[in-house]
N, C-alpha and C positions, 0 to 999 in steps of 0.2 A: 838760824835753824840747822841749818844742814850739821853743824858744827855739834849743834846739841844732839844730831842721831848717832856720830861718832864718838861719843862719848861714852869711855870704858865702864862704866857704871851701867849704860842702858845696854852696850854690847854682852854684857855680864849677865845681866838679868835675860836678855834673849836666850843664851847659852842655855842656860839652866831650864827655860820653859821648853826649847826644843829636846833639852835631853828627858826631861820629866815626860813626855808626849811620846817621846819614841821607850821610854823604860814602860810605860803604861801597855804599848800596842804589843811590846813585847811580851809582858806579863799576861795579857788575855791569850793571845795565840798559845803559851805555854799552857795555861790553864783547859783551854779547848783540846791539846791535844792529849793531854793527861785525860779529862774528862770523859772524851769520844775514842780513848786506844787509839789516836792517829800510828797508822801503821804497824798496828796489832793486828792483823786480819786473820780470820779462822777460815779454813776452808770444810765447804759444807760435804761431810761423808755420805756416801753412796750407800742407802738403806734400803733402798726400792726391794719390793719383792720381799723384805727380812717383815717377820712378826712386830706388832706394836711394841712390844713389851722389850726384843730386842735392840729396836730403833730409839726407844727412850734413853736407854741406857748408853747406848753411843755419843748420842746429842748429851747427854751429862756428864760423861767424861771429857767429852769436847768442851766443853762451858759454854754449850748454847741451849737456848729456851726452845721450847716445843709448843705448838696446840694442832691437836687433834680433829678432823672432821670426818665426821661419819660419810663416806661416799656410796654411792647407790650399788645397793648388793649386785653383786655381779656371780652365777653359782658357777662362773668357769674359774675363781680365785678361793682359795684359802679364808677361811673367816678371820678378822682380824689383820690381814695381809697389808704390807704400806702397796701401794697401788700410783701414787704419786706424791712427791716434795715440791716444793716452792722457799727458797730457790733452788734451782735445778744443784743435784749434785758436782762437785767441782768447783763451783762461786765460791769466792771469799767474802766472810761476811766480818763484822766486828763481834769480839767477842759479848754476850748475851745475847745478839739477835736471834729472835724469835722464827725459827722453823714450822712451818705448814706441813702437816701431813695430811695427807687423803685416805684412810683405811677405811678396806670395806669391812662392813659389818657381818654382822653373825648372821644374820638373816634378813628377810623383808622388812623392810620400815613398817609399822603397824597401822589400819585404818580400821575405822570406827566400822561397824554393821549397821547400815541402813535400817530404818525403821521400814518394814516390810511386813509386819503382823495385820492378819485380817485383809490383807492387800491381795491383788488376781495374782496368781502363781506365775504366768506371763510375765507380767509387767517386776515383781519380785525378782524373779533370775535375771531380767533385765538390769535391775538397779544392783545386784550382788555384782555382776561380771563388771559393771561400769567400776565401781570401787576397787575391785582387782581382788575379787572373793570367788573361789572356785565351788559351784552347787557338785556335792557326792552324790548320795541317796538321795532319792523322793519317794518319800514314806509318806502313806495313805490311810489313814484316820476317818473312823465314822464322825461326821461333823453335820451339823444344817448349815453350816458355810461350804457348797461344794465349790472346789476349785481355788480355796482361801488358803494361805499361809498360817498355818496355828502356831508351830515353833520352830526356832531354827538350833539345830545341835552341832557341836564342835567336841570330837573326842568322846560322845557320846551325852553329853551334857548339854542342858537347856542355856543359851546365850540371848540375854537383854538386849535389845537397841541400843547402840552409841557403846557396845564392849570394843575394846581395841584389839584387835586380831592381828597376825604377822600378814604383811601382802603375801596374795596368792596360797591361803589358806584352803583347807576343803571342808564345806560344811555341810552338813543333811538337812533336808527342809522337809518339814512334816505337814502334807497338804489336807484338807480336808475332801472327804470321798461322798460327801451329799447325807443326808439323813437317811435312818433305816425304814422299811415300810411293816407295819404290823407288829407293833412294840407293845408290850402288855404295860397299862399304867400301873404305877407305882399306886399304894396303900400310904399314905400320908394322913390319916385320921390318927388322934389322939396325941400328934407329934406337933411339938411350938412352930409355929412360923418359920423361925430360922432354920430350926433343921429341917421343914419340909421343903424350903429352898433348896438346901444342899441336897437332899435326896433328888427333888425333879431334875437340878442342875446335873447330877452324875448320870442319870437316864435320860437324857440330851433334851429333857421337856423343857419348856420356857412357866414362868409363873404369872399366870394372868391378873385377874381381878380377887382381892385380896379383901374379904369384906369382913371387918372388925363389928363383934354386936356394941359394943360402947362407941364405937365411933372413933375409939384411938388408933394408934400405929404402932402399938406393943408387938415387939419381935417373940415375948415369951406366951402370949397367948395360943391357947390349944387349939390346933382346928378339929373342929367337930364335922363338916361335910366338906365333899371335895366334886369339882364335876369337868371332866368324866369321871364315872365311878372307877374306884380300883378294879385292875382285872381285865378292862375293857382295850380294846386293839385299836391302835392311833398310829400314826405316823410322828416320826421323830419333829421334834421342834413346833408340835401343837402346845396351846395353849391351857393350863390347868386353873380353873377359878378354885380359890380355898376360902373356906369361912370360918372365922376365930371369932374365940370366946373364953373368958373366964371362969366360967360355970362348967359344970362335968355334964359328960355326955347324956346321963340319964337326967338330968334337970332340963336337957334341950331336945327331948324325944319328941314332942309337940312340932318343935319349929326343924326337926329333920323330919317329920312326916309331911309336914307343909313343903318342903324343899322338894321330896321325894314325887310328891303328885306333880310338882311344876316341872324339873329334870327328867325324871325317869320317867319313860313310855312304859304302861303296863297292857300285855298283849294278852286279849280275852282267847281262851286255848279251846273254851266250851262251843265254840261257834265251828261249823264244818271249813275245812279248807277250802277255798275257790279255786274250781277247777276250770280250766282254761281249754275249750277245743277249737281243734282248726276246722274251719270250713273247707270241704272237697272242692279241688278248682276243676271245675268242667271245661273239657280240653271241647273246642269245635272242631269237629269234623269239615270237610269240603264237601260235603254231600248237604250240609245245611246252611252253605253260603248260596243266596239265590244270584242265578246268572245273572250278569251284568245284561242289561233291557237291549234289544236287538235295534241298531240306526231304523229311524222311522223315514220311509220312500215318501218322497212329493209324487202326486199326480196332478197334471197339469189337465185343465177342460178347455177345451176350443171356445172361442169367442163367439158372438152373433157375428161377426163381421169377416172372420175366417171362412171360405168357404169348403164345405165338408168334401172329405177324400173318401172314396169308397175302398174297403179293406177287402182282404179276401176272405170269404170265409170257412170258418171252419167248423169241424163236426163236435160242438158243443150243442150240449142239452138245449132245447127249444124250451120256452117258458109254456106252461099251461095254459088251454083257450078255451073258451066256454063254446057251448054245442052249436051256438047260432053262429059263431064265427067261422065254425067250421065249413058251414055251407056254404059261406058269402067265397066270392072270387078269388084270388090272391092276386097280390100285385106283387111284380118284380122291379128288382133296381137296375136290368139292364134297359139299355138305348132302344131295342127294335120292340121288344116286350111294351115297354111303357106306350111306344107308338100306336101300337095295334089295340091295345086295351082304352089306348084313349080316345081311339077312332069310334070304336064300335060301342064303347058306353060313355062315350061324350056326353049324352042326354042323360043319364043314371048319375045324381049325386050320390056320393057317397055316404051312407047315414053312420057308420063307426068307422072310428081310426085303429088302427093296430096298435098293441102297448109296444112299449119298446122292451127287449130282451135287456135282462140282467147282466151287467159287464162283471164280471172277474176282478178281483183286485190286482193290482199292479197291471192292469193289461188297458189299453187304449181301444174303447169299440165304438163302432159310429151308429149311431143312431138314424132310421130312415125317418 
């Protein structure tokens, strides 16, 4: 078997196979070098701070491709100025390599105007600042929607929501100042329903009930009656009811009179005006006010068990006595007088007793 391996034919086939393999490998690498430009590298030119037009021309002359990316706007640099380059300048790349350029845009990136119409002004200002828009002038306009955003203006022109504006653009906001007071009602009798709606809207009023005589909703019907009447004074935002028909005003005279009797109040001027008189206010003087009642003093009477104490007699008026009593002997309260009189008159019974003297108020009097 070993002899067969060293046969010249076998060795020749083995050498041919090795040569073919080496040749294929060499051709493969040569093709890769040619296809990838191996050894042919180009240095990246320094194009930072140049304009994008100049940078593109330099890259084209060098045989390099490029990709432009808008960087965040920086007002410190010129518009369309190259701020960054990748790969960095000085590095070597192959021919046809794409170089990435980051360029300062002409202005800020555009943002959408938020939908803040009919929203409260404070909330609208906050939403505009969040997306990057600045609020310039605040214009107040009569509207029934007080403190609500009516329109947004940019350079004097109205812009709709979702319109794209440059970031940090200045916009003006129109805000409603509230309804006006005491405004005359417009006259819409004789107009069509469609025309009446436009006139009422321009006057800042609202359309209320629309009564069509035939029950339809035809906007071409003519208004023959309105409430409130034309010329009446109302605040803006009030509703105006309308009655419409296809017939003429002359044909609807009876209907108009009926509505007048319902919605128009008639004032009878023949009656005298009612006069109101104010009643005089009576001022109470201090002399009319009765004095407060005096505090009542309580008097105590001696009970039967308590001994009677003799009080010194004062020169007070004595009660009147009858003629028969004057001739009778007087009794004294002293101890000596009572002793002598009792001794002499012990056998004489007393025919009458002396009347007690009247005691004055608020004084204690001892009665014998």
